[in-house]
TORDRENMI-95427 format. One record per residue: chain; residue number from 1; x negated, y negated, z of N, C-alpha, C, O in turn. Coordinates in steps of 0.001 Angstrom, whole numbers, plus 500000, padded with zeros to 6 digits. Layout:
BEGIN
ATOM   chain     n      n.x      n.y      n.z     ca.x     ca.y     ca.z      c.x      c.y      c.z      o.x      o.y      o.z
ATOM       A   NUM        X        Y        Z        X        Y        Z        X        Y        Z        X        Y        Z
...
This chain:
BEGIN
ATOM   chain     n      n.x      n.y      n.z     ca.x     ca.y     ca.z      c.x      c.y      c.z      o.x      o.y      o.z
ATOM       A     1   475654   510220   500551   475887   509570   501731   476939   508502   500984   477957   508162   501586
ATOM       A     2   476735   508142   500042   477492   506877   499870   479009   506876   499981   479743   506010   500457
ATOM       A     3   479337   508170   499373   480679   508132   499340   481104   508696   501032   482207   508307   501414
ATOM       A     4   480542   509302   501722   481239   509331   503113   481473   508675   503748   482006   508879   504839
ATOM       A     5   481076   507404   503172   480237   505042   503714   482384   504996   503055   482651   504081   502275
ATOM       A     6   483410   505840   503405   484489   505047   502601   486009   504977   504050   486489   506024   504484
ATOM       A     7   486332   504036   504378   487619   504515   505478   489013   504199   503909   489087   503630   502819
ATOM       A     8   490019   505218   505049   491345   505540   503718   491926   505503   504891   491502   506045   505913
ATOM       A     9   493254   504641   504737   494458   504687   505386   495668   504869   504640   495815   504107   503684
ATOM       A    10   496768   505902   504919   497826   506133   504109   498913   505247   504714   498734   504652   505776
ATOM       A    11   500422   505151   503778   501275   504917   504253   502458   505495   503496   502977   505061   502468
ATOM       A    12   502766   506525   504189   503973   507862   503288   505507   507133   503690   505700   506395   504656
ATOM       A    13   506370   507496   502822   507671   507005   502445   508113   506327   502966   509073   506457   503726
ATOM       A    14   507323   505092   502604   507599   504037   502254   509294   503802   501880   509409   504853   501251
ATOM       A    15   510684   503187   501811   512011   502857   501349   511133   501666   500668   510869   500612   501245
ATOM       A    16   510801   501940   499596   510827   500543   498238   509589   501187   497776   508577   501717   498233
ATOM       A    17   510524   500690   495890   510021   501592   494687   508444   500960   494569   507905   499861   494704
ATOM       A    18   508039   502394   494222   506672   502386   493757   506442   501061   492598   505441   500398   492869
ATOM       A    19   507106   500649   491532   507047   500271   490732   507133   498692   491454   506925   497826   490604
ATOM       A    20   507444   498027   493103   507290   496910   493372   505932   497147   494013   505191   496165   493968
ATOM       A    21   505457   498204   494583   504455   498135   495469   503164   497699   494500   502418   496783   494847
ATOM       A    22   502903   498685   492833   502191   498377   492119   501955   497200   491998   500734   497162   492144
ATOM       A    23   502248   496333   491851   502277   494977   491850   501681   493415   492409   501227   492384   491915
ATOM       A    24   502038   494033   493903   500947   493794   495235   499774   494502   495244   498765   493980   495718
ATOM       A    25   499749   495806   494713   498362   496501   495077   497668   495760   493589   496532   495308   493728
ATOM       A    26   498296   495633   492241   497101   495075   491276   496569   493539   491799   495629   493161   491100
ATOM       A    27   496984   492482   492958   496955   491534   493370   495200   491706   494151   494274   490907   494010
ATOM       A    28   495193   492829   494850   494085   492778   496282   492830   494008   495720   491667   494172   496087
ATOM       A    29   493744   494797   494595   492685   495063   494346   490953   495009   493448   490763   494445   492371
ATOM       A    30   489936   495725   494232   488484   494722   494719   488078   493514   494713   487464   492710   494013
ATOM       A    31   488695   493637   495882   488962   492000   496424   487963   492357   497789   487980   493572   497986
ATOM       A    32   487079   491603   498807   487091   491535   499774   488471   492048   500625   489644   492024   500252
ATOM       A    33   487999   492435   501670   489295   492655   502778   490311   491472   503893   491391   491564   504476
ATOM       A    34   489339   490497   503764   489491   489072   503926   490196   488534   503249   491081   487735   503556
ATOM       A    35   489880   488919   502214   490909   487502   501293   492105   488310   500696   493202   487860   500366
ATOM       A    36   491410   490324   500592   493392   490575   500270   494095   490506   501395   495323   490519   501300
ATOM       A    37   493578   490433   502466   494488   489852   503553   495310   488656   503838   496442   488579   504313
ATOM       A    38   494268   487497   503336   495247   486198   503029   496008   486546   501683   496795   485636   501424
ATOM       A    39   496028   487321   500965   496356   487160   499430   497926   487464   500034   498936   486759   500010
ATOM       A    40   497728   488558   500477   498669   489321   500875   499676   488656   502058   500883   488849   501919
ATOM       A    41   499243   487943   503119   499600   486822   503842   500937   485504   502532   502079   485054   502624
ATOM       A    42   499976   485447   501676   500822   484092   501052   501621   484554   499732   501975   483703   498916
ATOM       A    43   501978   486317   499484   502546   486537   498988   504403   487131   498534   504767   488297   498690
ATOM       A    44   504932   486480   498215   506241   486245   498969   507083   487892   497916   508237   487754   497511
ATOM       A    45   506310   489269   497629   507134   489879   497484   507232   490897   498957   506321   491045   499772
ATOM       A    46   508686   491560   499014   508594   492450   499511   507889   493695   500114   508373   494329   501052
ATOM       A    47   506961   493936   499638   505786   495003   499116   504821   494257   500583   504589   494882   501618
ATOM       A    48   504456   493047   500352   503234   492941   500694   503305   492984   502493   502279   493042   503171
ATOM       A    49   504124   492960   502841   504672   493053   504236   503637   494599   504965   502846   494737   505898
ATOM       A    50   504148   495383   504048   503916   496854   504366   502368   496971   504312   501516   497139   505185
ATOM       A    51   502319   496824   502989   500854   496810   502369   499487   495913   502926   498350   496138   502511
ATOM       A    52   499877   494673   504121   499501   494283   504999   499168   494821   506267   498093   494773   506865
ATOM       A    53   500146   495292   506560   499522   496288   507730   498928   497815   507389   498248   498432   508210
ATOM       A    54   499308   498394   505940   498198   499594   505753   496988   498897   505626   496265   499166   506586
ATOM       A    55   496284   497837   504564   495046   497180   505239   494471   496908   506154   493243   496849   506100
ATOM       A    56   495254   496611   507471   494538   496629   508639   494515   497330   509143   493502   497452   509832
ATOM       A    57   495595   498405   509251   495354   499925   509790   493763   500441   508592   492944   501156   509170
ATOM       A    58   493575   500238   507750   492535   500396   506975   490834   499926   507273   489757   500444   506978
ATOM       A    59   491273   498566   508075   490125   497972   508908   489374   498711   509824   488198   499072   509787
ATOM       A    60   490717   498959   511089   490578   499417   511766   490192   500555   512342   489825   500808   513490
ATOM       A    61   490461   501854   510432   489967   502661   510919   488278   503000   510426   487511   503865   510848
ATOM       A    62   488110   502130   509556   486369   501676   509335   485584   501126   510381   484485   501646   510575
ATOM       A    63   485904   500266   511023   485299   500111   512501   485298   500346   513122   484461   499823   513857
ATOM       A    64   486227   501480   513760   486178   502383   514831   486101   503506   514631   485213   504049   515289
ATOM       A    65   486896   504413   513707   486249   505434   513268   484567   506173   512366   483857   507175   512448
ATOM       A    66   484656   504649   511418   483207   504858   510900   482423   503791   511218   481728   503160   510422
ATOM       A    67   482522   503617   512238   481799   502374   512456   480783   501456   510844   479618   501581   510468
ATOM       A    68   481686   500793   510429   481487   499823   509178   481844   498486   510327   482559   498234   511296
ATOM       A    69   480812   497878   509461   480968   495980   509815   482568   496016   508628   482815   496731   507657
ATOM       A    70   483436   494803   509351   484233   494202   509253   484255   493862   507822   485057   494301   506997
ATOM       A    71   483407   493134   507636   483022   491247   506989   482665   491801   506038   482651   491115   505015
ATOM       A    72   482283   493052   505938   481302   493539   504564   482354   494602   503603   482239   495176   502520
ATOM       A    73   483169   494523   504411   484798   495548   503577   485128   494954   502269   485135   493776   501913
ATOM       A    74   485388   495999   501664   486752   495483   499942   487096   496227   500059   486607   497082   500797
ATOM       A    75   489038   496479   498851   489355   497082   498666   488663   497909   497537   488419   497348   496469
ATOM       A    76   488420   498891   497681   487464   499619   496589   488307   500592   495927   487778   501092   494934
ATOM       A    77   489542   501024   496221   490716   501673   495434   492228   501301   496488   492433   500880   497626
ATOM       A    78   492876   501660   495552   494378   501013   495865   496051   501702   495249   497044   501145   494783
ATOM       A    79   495829   502650   495439   497484   503380   494588   498306   504162   495105   498017   504735   496156
ATOM       A    80   499238   504313   494624   500919   504262   494750   501141   505447   494559   500026   505715   494113
ATOM       A    81   501866   506738   494519   502884   507511   493784   503946   507610   494398   504210   507386   495580
ATOM       A    82   504637   507997   493455   506436   507884   494091   506340   509299   494944   505616   510289   494843
ATOM       A    83   507748   508802   496107   507402   510083   497169   508827   510650   496475   509020   510912   495288
ATOM       A    84   509846   510761   497711   510696   511421   497299   511713   510538   497162   511893   509580   497913
ATOM       A    85   512585   510910   495956   514134   509516   495823   515401   510132   496777   515882   511261   496682
ATOM       A    86   515621   509539   497300   517127   509509   498157   518083   509522   497100   517934   508602   496296
ATOM       A    87   519002   510293   496881   520351   510473   496100   521767   509685   496866   522429   510197   497768
ATOM       A    88   522037   508214   496197   523158   508128   496989   524213   508219   495714   523986   508698   494603
ATOM       A    89   525427   507622   496204   526275   507908   495336   527810   506768   495794   528531   506892   496784
ATOM       A    90   527934   505495   494444   528968   504568   494872   530202   504650   494231   530302   504368   493036
ATOM       A    91   531171   505015   494919   532580   504757   493960   532965   503614   493075   533257   502438   493289
ATOM       A    92   532865   504364   492007   533135   502984   490748   534747   503633   490874   535334   504521   491493
ATOM       A    93   535167   502097   489405   536821   502286   489044   537243   503949   488470   536599   504894   488015
ATOM       A    94   538490   503717   488740   539082   505247   488196   538436   506604   487817   538155   507229   486795
ATOM       A    95   538303   506809   489790   537324   508047   489986   536074   508547   490141   535706   509488   490843
ATOM       A    96   535151   507493   489078   533700   507579   488903   533021   507670   489701   533440   507468   490840
ATOM       A    97   531855   507966   489516   530450   507994   490513   529510   506895   489528   529410   506453   488383
ATOM       A    98   529037   506840   490622   527627   505484   490120   526465   505985   490863   526355   505459   491970
ATOM       A    99   525673   506751   490604   524452   507275   491545   523957   506207   491735   524070   505302   490908
ATOM       A   100   523280   506069   492897   522500   505189   492993   521118   505783   493420   521198   506434   494461
ATOM       A   101   519457   505694   492685   518713   506282   493381   518130   505297   494224   518146   504150   493776
ATOM       A   102   517397   505560   495827   516669   504851   496191   515216   505567   496448   515113   506582   497137
ATOM       A   103   514089   504911   495803   513100   505397   495299   512249   504889   496978   512324   503948   497768
ATOM       A   104   511456   506203   496842   510469   506330   498049   508555   506441   497103   508068   507033   496140
ATOM       A   105   508019   505278   498366   506356   505331   498050   505280   506180   499206   505432   506209   500427
ATOM       A   106   504293   506770   498490   503157   506475   499049   502189   506477   498769   501624   507257   498003
ATOM       A   107   501767   505572   499346   500220   504398   498968   499083   504903   500282   499148   505169   501482
ATOM       A   108   497986   504833   499134   496892   504956   500041   495870   504172   499893   495766   503776   498731
ATOM       A   109   494909   503709   500748   494070   502365   500476   492684   503049   500680   492552   504007   501442
ATOM       A   110   491510   502435   499863   490390   503230   500548   489542   501918   500521   489444   501459   499383
ATOM       A   111   488808   501092   501645   487564   500191   502037   486476   501191   501725   486350   502404   501896
ATOM       A   112   485652   500119   501143   484030   500103   501408   483384   499385   501453   483814   498378   500889
ATOM       A   113   482194   499244   501960   481126   498410   502176   480216   498366   501317   479660   499387   500913
ATOM       A   114   479864   496934   500821   479069   496174   500536   477924   496580   500616   477514   496962   501713
ATOM       A   115   476931   496618   499262   475230   496863   499787   475015   495716   500298   473919   495456   500794
């Protein structure tokens, strides 16, 4: 029964590098949901805004779909995997081309209820 009482939320194809997202996810892993939201609001990183939206979505999923109590939720799991890479070219001197890799991320967040 414990396994079924978890709420998941996904954030796919986010236009931010997985390395940058991982730094923010490390800050909130295994923290209560309210504390995690406070951390994200006060972290001056580009990834903290989309991750905050994801956390909000996961809490809403827990309340509405699973009937869990939002005050007992904590971030049980959160991880990022690389999405497709958008390849772009910047012209350089003497007819050369400089490749730019615009990376994307797939972020997954799992919330569980404290006993």
